[in-house]
Structures are given as structure tokens and as C-alpha cells.
C-alpha positions, 0 to 999 in steps of 0.5 A: 500616317497618310489618309487619301480621299479618292472620289473616283479619280478626284483626290484632294490634298487633304481628305476634307470637304467644306459643307455646303451652307446656304443661304449665302454663308458658303459662296466663292470666297469661302469654297475657293479658299478651301480648295486653295488650301487643299480641301474640297470647297463647296458652294451652296445653291440654295437661293444663291442669287439672293443679291441679284437685281431680278431675284424676286421677279425672275427667281430661277434665272437670278439663281442660275446666273448667281451659281454660274458666276460663283463657281467661276469666281471660286476657281479663279481663287483656286485654279487647281483646287476642286470646287463643288456645289451642295444642291438640295433634292428638295428644290423645286428647280433641282434639275435646272440647278444641277445642269447650271453647275455641270455648265459652269465646271464644277468638279463634284455635286453634293446632294441631300435633303432628300433621295437624289435618285434622278441625279445621274440622269441629270448629269448624264451628259457630263457623267465621266467629269463631274463626281456625284455625292449623295448625302445619307443618314442610314445604310437603308438610304444608301442602299436605295440610292445605290439600287436606283442609280445602278437600275436606272443609269448603270452607275454608283456614287462617287462617294457618299456623305454620311451626316450624323445627328450633330450636324447643322441645318437640316437633318436626316433623322426623326426627332426620336432618332435624335434623341438616341446618341447616335454616333456618326462613326457607327452610321459610316460603318453601317453604310460601308457594309451596305454598299459593299455588294455594289463596290463588288459588281462595279470593282471600285470603292466608294469612299465614305465621308463622315459629317456632323459634329466634327469640329477640331483637327483631333476629330478629323484624326479620330474619324479617319483612324475609325475607317471614315475615308474622309470628313466634311466640316461646315461649322468650323469654317463659319467663323473664318475671315474667308467665309462669305457670312457677314461679320454679324453672322460670325459673331453670333457663333462666337457668342452663342452658349451650348445651351442656346443651340437646339433642334428645331422644326424647319419649315421644309418639315425636317428636324434641323439644328440652330441658334435659339434666338428670339426669332426662332422662339416666337416665329412671326407666321408666314402668309405668302411665298415669293420664291416658290423654291421648295417643291413642297411647302405648306405656304399658309401654315408654315411658321415662317418663310425659311427663304426670308429667315435665311436671306435676313442671316446672309444680310446680317439681320441676325435678330430676324434670321434663322441661324443654322449651326452645328452642335459644336458651334459654341466651341468658336472663340476667335475668327481665324484663317482657312489656312489655320484650320488646315494647318491645325489638321495637318499637325493632328494628322502627323 
């Protein structure tokens, strides 16, 4: 059976979105090769300029410059491919990063870590080109976004990513909800029901993409057979040769055991899933903010600076780092190519 993901005219060969992973884990190499293989490659905008010389002194300028260049480089790898950007609502300079992504020619923007209520307004001058895809974890969140976009901008999303509780990184659930064994496919159905009135009003479908815990080709098949319009995969792509993460980062995934992956309380105030290394179990504390990257940050009370911890991971200093991962990261046993993953998915769907 053939499965098609249609994001309001944007149609990849495979109904696969590679999840955005920051800082520095999904940049132009990974996104470009995923796009070249027929999926949708996603660059994470989170502190994307961490390698720029003026990153500390001119953080916003460095991040904008780096994001622009990463998009251009990804498109050079996949001239006919689809390249998007993941931009967190929680970023202090959210609007500026959205505008930079559009200016560089991003094909879509995926936005979570908060409700992207103003995203259509920030993208208004290019709304006919760039596709806008919020990340939600419930039908209620999807309804709020659709209502606000409809009322303020007379548009609805081009797609919705529904992130379930098995995802890595920041999660849109309370810790209590994360212990309720919620199935992402059930969440997808809930969101599909919630957005139906808006689909009817605008006379077009809004594809709903499942994310979180989808690791194998068989997982992809199960999600699509159960009514998901597409899937988003992140963790599986970390242990590829093409992933922008350093080898030391990839090796932590290859070595980690299932019981070494757990939920944490992130400094941004949200639950997250990560590898429970010594740094996370005994955080050093934080008394300064060098980046001013988040709209809300309890600078003197947080257990550590999340930017410093993620930059350490991107630089391969894995013993002093926050290593986000999905619940199934322990399944990684070897390095592989992006093309190997797509071949596995192709076989599973054939």
C-alpha cells in the first residue's frame, strides 16, 4: 500500500519527518541527507550558532547567521529535497528565527515547546510558500491553535505533529500524565477528531503526524496502518554516519541500557527524557546566564544552564552534558547510513 503525506501541497517521497534535535545534533548534514533520501529533513534552530566566533558576544546575530547557512548547505545536499526548521516557541527571539528560516528558503517550520499562536503572523509575508506545522500533545492544544489561527490570521495549520510520551527531549505532558501509559496513536485520533470542524470550514485536510517512540520500519508501518498521516523520527537518526552529532555523542546511544534512560525536570520547567549520566544525577548548579536564550528562565534557581549542557553534548564532552534521547534509544546497536533506515522503512511498507 502507498502512503502519502501531503502538507498542503508539500509532498515528500516517504511520509517521514526527521525530528529536530538541538543543540547541534540535527544540522545541515543530517537534514540534507534525510531530504535527499526522500524524507523531510529538519534543522534545529536551538542555539544553532554555538560554533560561531561571536556566539557569546552577539548571540542572536550568530544564531541567525548560522541558521541561514545551515539551511543553504542542507539544500545544496538535497536540491530537490524538503528542508524544514524546528523553532521552539520558548525561544526569546522566536520571531527573528522564524523570519530567518523563511528568508533562507525553508520549506516548512515545525514549532513546539509552547503554543505557536503568532506563527502565521510572523510568517505572513511568505505564507503561500512556507508550511507551518505546530507540535501538540492533545486535542485541546490543537483546538486552541486552530481557533487562534483562524480568528487572527484566517488560516489553519498545514499539518500537526502529535508528540507522544515516548519522545526524547522536552515533553508536553505533566509527570503524572507521563505515567499513564498514553499511546501516541490514540492521541493522533484525538487530534484528528478535534480539528475536523476546521478542515470542514477550510475545505482541506490537515495531516496529523505521530511522533515519539517510533524507531523501526515496523513501527512506521503500524502508525500508518492505524490512521496516522505520517511519522516523525528523531532518535533513530542520531546513530547515523550523517548525523551532525560528534562520535562520542553517538556512542552514548550505542552503549546506553534501557534502565539508564529516564524522565528529568528540565531547567526550562518541562519534563524531558534523557540519559541519566553523572551530570544529570548531580548537576553543578547555575548562577549566571550567558545566552538569554529562553523567554522564561529562573537563572539563579535552575540546576544547570541548559544551553551550556547541550553545547557540551554537541562538542562531545558527554560527561558534562545533557544527552536527550527517546525511550527507544537503547535499541541502537551500530552506526548506519540514513539510506539504510529508509531502505528498512521501504521494505516494511512494501
